[in-house]
C-alpha positions in Angstrom: 113.5 96.1 78.1 117.4 95.2 78.2 119.1 98.3 79.2 122.2 99.1 76.8 124.9 97.9 79.3 123.4 94.4 79.3 122.8 94.3 75.5 126.4 95.4 75.1 127.4 91.8 76.8 125.7 90.0 74.1 127.6 91.8 71.3 130.6 89.5 71.8 128.3 86.9 69.8 127.5 87.3 66.1 124.1 88.8 65.1 122.3 85.4 64.4 123.9 83.8 67.8 123.1 86.9 70.0 119.0 86.6 68.5 119.2 83.0 69.3 120.6 83.4 72.5 118.0 86.9 72.9 115.0 85.1 72.0 115.6 82.0 74.3 116.1 84.8 77.2 112.8 86.7 76.4 111.1 83.3 76.6 112.6 82.3 80.2 111.9 85.7 81.3 108.2 85.1 80.2 107.8 81.9 81.7 109.5 82.2 84.7 106.5 82.5 87.1 103.8 80.5 85.2 105.9 77.7 84.0 109.2 77.6 85.7 110.0 74.2 84.3 109.5 75.7 80.4 111.6 78.9 81.4 114.4 76.7 82.6 114.4 74.7 79.3 114.8 77.9 77.3 117.6 79.1 79.8 119.2 75.9 78.4 119.0 76.8 75.1 120.5 80.1 75.5 123.2 78.5 77.6 124.1 76.4 75.0 125.0 79.2 72.6 125.8 82.1 74.8 127.5 80.3 78.2 130.7 82.6 78.1 128.5 85.6 78.5 127.5 86.5 82.3 124.0 87.5 81.5 123.0 84.2 80.2 125.0 82.4 83.1 122.6 84.6 85.4 119.3 83.6 83.6 120.5 79.9 83.8 121.0 80.5 87.9 117.7 81.9 88.3 115.6 79.4 86.3 117.5 76.9 88.2 116.6 78.3 91.5 112.9 78.7 90.5 113.0 75.2 89.5 114.7 74.1 92.8 117.5 72.9 91.1 119.6 74.5 93.8 123.2 72.8 93.1 122.7 73.7 89.4 122.0 77.1 90.8 124.9 77.7 93.0 127.1 76.6 90.0 125.6 79.0 87.5 126.0 82.1 90.3 129.5 81.1 91.1 130.3 81.1 87.6 128.6 84.5 87.4 130.9 85.9 90.1 134.4 84.4 88.2 132.9 86.5 85.1 132.0 89.6 86.5 132.7 89.7 90.1 129.3 90.6 90.9 127.7 89.6 94.7 124.3 90.6 93.9 123.2 87.2 94.1 124.6 86.3 97.6 121.4 86.0 99.0 119.9 83.5 96.3 123.0 81.6 96.6 122.7 81.4 100.2 119.0 80.4 100.1 120.2 77.6 97.6 122.3 76.4 100.5 119.3 76.3 102.6 117.3 74.3 99.9 119.9 71.9 100.1 119.6 71.3 103.9 122.8 73.1 104.7 121.8 76.1 106.8 125.4 76.3 108.4 126.7 76.9 104.6 124.3 79.5 104.1 125.1 81.5 107.2 129.2 81.1 106.6 128.4 82.3 103.3 127.1 85.5 104.6 129.9 85.9 107.0 132.6 85.4 104.8 131.4 88.5 102.6 132.9 91.9 103.0 129.5 93.8 103.6 130.7 97.3 102.6 130.9 96.3 99.0 127.6 94.2 99.1 124.4 96.8 97.8 122.1 97.5 100.8 119.1 95.8 99.0 121.2 92.4 98.9 122.3 92.8 102.2 118.7 93.0 103.5 117.8 89.9 101.3 120.6 88.0 102.7 120.2 88.7 106.4 116.4 87.5 105.7 118.0 84.2 104.1 120.5 84.1 107.3 117.6 84.3 109.6 115.9 81.6 108.0 119.0 79.6 108.4 119.1 80.5 112.0 115.5 79.4 112.4 116.2 75.7 110.5 118.9 75.4 113.3 116.6 75.9 116.0 118.5 79.3 117.0 115.4 81.4 116.8 116.4 84.1 119.2 119.8 84.8 116.9 117.5 85.0 113.9 115.4 88.0 115.4 118.3 89.5 116.8 120.1 89.3 113.4 117.2 91.4 111.8 117.5 93.6 114.5 121.0 94.5 113.9 120.6 95.8 110.6 120.7 99.5 110.0 118.2 100.8 107.2 118.5 104.2 105.7 115.2 106.3 106.6 114.9 106.5 102.6 114.5 102.9 102.2 111.0 102.1 103.4 110.6 99.4 101.1 113.4 97.6 103.0 112.1 98.2 106.4 108.9 96.9 105.1 111.0 93.4 103.8 112.4 93.2 107.6 109.0 93.6 109.2 108.0 90.7 107.3 110.6 88.5 107.9 110.7 89.5 111.8 106.6 88.9 111.5 107.2 85.2 110.0 109.7 84.2 112.5 107.5 85.6 115.4 104.6 83.3 113.8 106.8 80.3 113.8 107.7 81.0 117.5 103.7 81.0 118.1 104.3 84.7 119.3 101.2 85.6 117.1 100.2 88.7 119.1 103.7 90.4 118.6 103.9 89.4 114.9 100.3 91.1 114.5 101.7 94.4 116.2 104.3 94.4 113.8 102.1 94.0 110.5 99.6 96.3 111.7 101.8 99.3 111.0 101.9 98.4 107.3 99.6 99.5 104.7 97.7 97.0 102.4 100.0 97.6 99.7 103.2 97.1 102.1 101.3 93.8 103.1 101.1 92.4 99.7 104.7 93.4 98.6 106.3 91.4 101.4 104.5 88.1 100.2 106.6 88.2 97.0 109.1 85.1 97.0 112.5 86.1 97.2 114.6 87.1 93.9 111.2 88.2 92.6 112.0 91.3 90.8 111.6 93.2 87.5 115.5 92.9 87.0 115.0 89.0 86.8 113.2 89.2 83.7 115.4 89.4 80.8 113.9 91.4 77.5 116.0 91.6 74.1 115.9 94.2 72.5 116.0 92.9 68.6 115.5 96.2 66.9 118.5 98.3 68.6 120.8 94.9 68.7 120.4 94.2 65.1 122.6 97.3 64.2 125.0 97.0 67.2 125.8 93.2 66.7 127.1 94.0 63.0 130.3 95.4 64.2 131.0 92.4 66.2 129.9 89.6 64.1 133.4 89.0 62.5 134.9 88.6 65.9 132.8 85.5 66.7 132.4 83.8 63.4 134.7 81.4 64.1 134.0 80.6 67.9 130.5 80.1 68.1 130.6 76.5 68.4 132.3 76.6 71.7 130.5 79.2 73.8 129.4 77.1 76.9 132.8 74.9 76.5 134.1 76.9 79.7 136.7 74.1 80.5 139.7 76.3 78.8 138.8 79.1 81.3 137.9 76.9 84.3 134.3 77.9 84.5 132.1 74.8 83.6 132.2 71.8 82.1 128.7 70.7 82.0 127.6 72.6 79.0 128.4 71.7 75.2 128.4 74.6 72.4 126.0 74.2 69.6 125.3 75.9 66.3 122.1 73.7 65.6 118.6 75.3 64.9 116.8 76.5 67.9 115.1 73.4 69.5 111.6 73.2 70.1 110.5 73.2 73.4 107.3 72.0 74.8 105.4 72.8 77.8 105.2 69.7 80.4 101.5 70.7 81.0 101.0 70.5 77.1 102.7 67.4 76.8 99.9 65.7 78.7 97.1 67.3 76.8 98.5 67.5 73.3 101.8 66.3 72.2 101.7 68.4 69.1 101.4 71.7 70.6 105.2 73.1 70.7 106.6 76.3 72.3 109.5 77.7 70.5 111.2 81.1 71.4 108.8 84.5 70.6 109.2 85.2 67.1 107.2 88.2 67.1 110.0 90.5 67.1 112.0 89.0 64.6 112.7 91.4 61.5 
């Protein structure tokens, strides 16, 4: 369920436009694991009509990241930072730099940030990415030392488990299998399973739009957006991004790439079951 504070971000759109964007965000969240490419297409449809909304740019960035469009993901997350000042995606941004073959930039990104302003969860994920970047550069000892330098609150066992998993992975790369096994032996089966989840795989990444609650709330702001629907993602005026053109067209039918191969008539559109 999308919380009230996030729903409020879509209230700058008209009721119909918010519904259009919300339905495609739902679809993007639903398909992000099973069909990332289709999730990306839905995120792009939401972007066409809601590109000035930070949660939409965030969804577009995540979909681009999951489909390994790292340049695009970086651009979207930088836009999110300009829109709301958030630093919660620093780890993913650094991982995008790694994906582009630029581990030095991943390290620089982490070093340039004031960690006192970064949530502890993001600090840990960022440290894991930086350690990976050090391994990319052949700096294996520095990678382990970087992970050891973190101070995790005793109450955050989940974060300690993440670090243990990252250290074990590096030790495996160094063929220090006994040390890796010894570290992992202190984890429960559930904890071992949790460290196998990909970076960024979190419930917060799945965007769900509450159409019932939003229906009443959006009416208050419909008039505010009535004359600006067609330029939602034309960000050149604000210096955000010039890649997306706004549109008031009807929702575009999207097709799963796998379905294309088997049946060109099998179409996938944004979910309709919640529409009133």
